C-alpha positions as CSV (number, residue, x, y, z in Angstrom):
1,M,-17.9,-3.9,-51.9
2,N,-17.1,-0.3,-53.0
3,K,-14.6,1.6,-50.9
4,H,-13.8,5.3,-51.2
5,Y,-10.3,6.2,-52.5
6,E,-8.3,9.4,-52.9
7,L,-5.8,9.7,-55.7
8,L,-3.1,12.4,-55.7
9,C,-1.9,13.1,-59.2
10,I,1.1,15.2,-60.0
11,F,1.5,16.6,-63.5
12,P,4.7,18.3,-64.7
13,G,5.0,22.0,-64.0
14,T,6.4,22.5,-67.5
15,L,2.9,22.0,-69.0
16,A,0.7,25.0,-70.0
17,E,-2.3,25.5,-67.7
18,D,-4.7,25.1,-70.7
19,E,-3.4,21.5,-71.2
20,L,-4.3,20.4,-67.7
21,P,-8.1,19.9,-68.1
22,A,-7.6,17.4,-70.9
23,L,-5.0,15.5,-69.0
24,L,-7.1,15.4,-65.9
25,K,-10.0,14.2,-68.0
26,Q,-7.8,11.3,-69.1
27,V,-7.2,10.3,-65.5
28,T,-10.9,10.5,-64.6
29,D,-11.9,8.6,-67.7
30,T,-9.4,5.9,-66.8
31,I,-10.9,5.6,-63.3
32,E,-14.4,5.4,-64.8
33,E,-13.3,2.7,-67.3
34,V,-12.1,0.5,-64.5
35,G,-15.3,0.9,-62.6
36,G,-14.9,4.0,-60.5
37,E,-18.0,5.9,-59.4
38,S,-18.8,9.4,-58.2
39,V,-15.4,10.8,-59.4
40,H,-14.6,14.3,-58.1
41,S,-11.4,16.2,-58.7
42,E,-9.9,19.1,-56.7
43,D,-7.2,21.4,-58.0
44,M,-4.4,22.0,-55.4
45,G,-2.4,24.3,-57.6
46,K,1.2,24.5,-58.7
47,Q,3.8,23.8,-56.1
48,R,7.5,23.2,-55.9
49,L,8.4,19.5,-55.6
50,A,10.5,18.2,-52.7
51,Y,13.0,16.9,-55.2
52,P,13.4,17.0,-59.0
53,M,11.5,14.3,-60.9
54,K,12.6,13.7,-64.4
55,H,14.5,17.0,-64.2
56,I,11.3,18.9,-63.3
57,R,11.1,20.9,-60.1
58,Y,7.5,22.1,-60.1
59,G,4.2,20.2,-60.5
60,Y,0.5,20.7,-60.7
61,F,-1.3,18.8,-57.9
62,F,-4.8,17.4,-58.2
63,I,-6.8,15.2,-55.7
64,V,-9.3,12.9,-57.3
65,T,-11.8,11.1,-55.0
66,F,-13.9,8.2,-56.2
67,A,-15.6,4.9,-55.1
68,M,-14.4,1.6,-56.5
69,D,-14.3,-2.1,-55.8
70,S,-11.0,-2.9,-54.2
71,E,-10.5,-5.9,-56.5
72,T,-10.1,-3.6,-59.5
73,L,-7.3,-1.4,-57.9
74,P,-4.4,-3.3,-59.6
75,A,-6.0,-2.7,-63.0
76,L,-6.4,1.0,-62.2
77,Q,-2.8,1.3,-61.1
78,N,-1.5,-0.4,-64.2
79,K,-3.5,1.9,-66.5
80,L,-2.4,5.0,-64.6
81,G,1.2,3.8,-65.0
82,L,0.7,3.9,-68.8
83,L,-0.2,7.6,-68.7
84,T,3.0,9.4,-69.6
85,S,1.7,12.8,-68.6
86,L,1.8,11.9,-64.9
87,L,4.9,12.4,-62.8
88,R,3.6,10.6,-59.7
89,T,0.4,9.1,-58.3
90,V,-0.4,8.2,-54.7
91,L,-3.6,6.2,-53.9
92,N,-5.0,6.1,-50.4
93,T,-8.3,4.9,-48.9
94,Y,-10.6,7.7,-48.1
95,D,-13.6,8.1,-45.6
96,P,-15.9,10.9,-46.6
97,Q,-17.6,10.9,-43.2
98,V,-14.3,11.6,-41.5
99,K,-13.5,14.5,-43.8
100,E,-17.0,16.0,-43.2
101,A,-16.4,15.7,-39.5
102,L,-13.0,17.4,-39.7
103,E,-14.4,20.2,-41.8
104,S,-17.3,20.8,-39.4
105,R,-14.9,20.7,-36.4
106,L,-12.7,23.2,-38.2
107,T,-15.6,25.6,-38.8
108,V,-16.6,25.3,-35.1
109,L,-13.0,26.1,-34.0
110,K,-12.8,29.1,-36.4
111,S,-16.1,30.5,-35.0
112,R,-14.7,30.1,-31.4
113,L,-11.5,31.9,-32.4
114,D,-13.5,34.7,-34.0
115,A,-15.6,35.0,-30.9
116,R,-12.6,35.2,-28.7
117,T,-10.8,37.8,-30.8
118,G,-14.0,39.7,-31.5
119,M,-13.2,39.6,-35.2
120,G,-15.8,38.4,-37.6
121,P,-15.1,36.9,-41.0
122,K,-15.7,40.2,-42.8
123,E,-13.2,42.0,-40.6
124,E,-10.6,39.2,-41.2
125,E,-11.0,39.6,-44.9
126,Q,-10.5,43.4,-44.7
127,E,-7.5,43.0,-42.5
128,E,-5.9,40.5,-44.9
129,H,-6.2,43.0,-47.8
130,E,-4.9,46.0,-45.9
131,D,-1.4,47.1,-46.6
132,R,0.6,46.5,-43.5
133,P,3.3,49.0,-42.6
134,A,6.9,47.9,-42.9
135,P,8.5,46.7,-39.7
136,K,10.5,49.3,-37.9
137,K,14.3,49.2,-38.4
138,V,16.2,48.8,-35.2
139,T,19.3,50.9,-34.8
140,P,21.9,50.0,-32.2
141,K,22.3,52.2,-29.2
142,P,25.6,54.1,-28.8
143,K,28.0,52.5,-26.5
144,K,28.2,53.9,-23.0
145,E,31.4,55.4,-21.8
146,E,33.0,53.6,-18.9
147,P,34.0,55.7,-15.9
148,V,37.7,56.4,-15.7
149,Q,39.4,56.0,-12.4
150,E,41.5,58.9,-11.4
151,T,45.0,58.5,-10.1
152,K,46.9,61.1,-8.1
153,G,48.7,63.7,-10.3
154,E,47.2,62.6,-13.6
155,K,44.4,64.0,-15.4
156,P,41.5,61.7,-16.2
157,K,41.5,60.5,-19.7
158,K,38.3,60.0,-21.6
159,E,38.0,57.1,-23.9
160,V,36.7,58.1,-27.2
161,T,34.3,55.6,-28.7
162,K,33.0,55.7,-32.2
163,E,29.6,54.5,-33.2
164,E,30.1,51.7,-35.7
165,P,28.1,52.1,-38.9
166,V,25.4,49.6,-39.3
167,E,25.5,47.7,-42.5
168,K,22.3,48.0,-44.4
169,K,21.1,44.6,-45.6
170,D,19.0,44.3,-48.7
171,D,15.6,42.8,-48.4
172,V,15.7,39.3,-50.1
173,D,12.6,38.0,-51.9
174,M,11.8,34.3,-51.8
175,K,11.3,34.4,-55.6
176,D,14.9,35.6,-56.0
177,I,16.1,32.8,-53.7
178,N,14.1,30.2,-55.7
179,K,15.5,31.5,-59.0
180,K,19.1,31.3,-57.7
181,L,18.5,27.8,-56.3
182,D,17.1,26.7,-59.7
183,A,20.1,28.1,-61.5
184,L,22.5,26.3,-59.2
185,L,20.5,23.0,-59.6
186,D,20.5,23.4,-63.4
187,D,24.3,23.8,-63.3
188,T,24.7,20.7,-61.2
189,M,22.2,18.7,-63.3
190,S,24.0,19.7,-66.5
191,D,27.3,18.6,-65.1
192,L,26.0,15.1,-64.4
């Protein structure tokens, strides 16, 4: 009996993007060799890995869905293990009816949200592309002077308070943080 499966493939991020279609074709051909039917692949893009694999920190993610007899799964896993271009693979059962139900439910929820906010899909797209103004900078309020109690025969003294200068913090970009983290990890990996 054929079951539906979903295979997550992670290719090294060090590959050029023009190399990926040939490597993905190897994976789909391997699935078809073992007896997979209705093979469909979906590109999930390049993402940072949770931890380095083979000293690689980024990977190209693809999801391949197919139907296959469950008895041939060990043969498929063995053949996928021989492909050196793959960092990792994860194989799960997959029910296309559940996915379709979730997608239809998601579209219904989005339409309800659009109706509540009064914003249609075209207005959302326009809003996403508009340049948003920078957030306002908050400056601290000057400190209030505390009332001075008068004593007999003495003049009241006023306390002089200076407004402390606010340190201006530089805006930090996530790309800069990622580059610095990569540099630190490279240093630690080279020390090992």
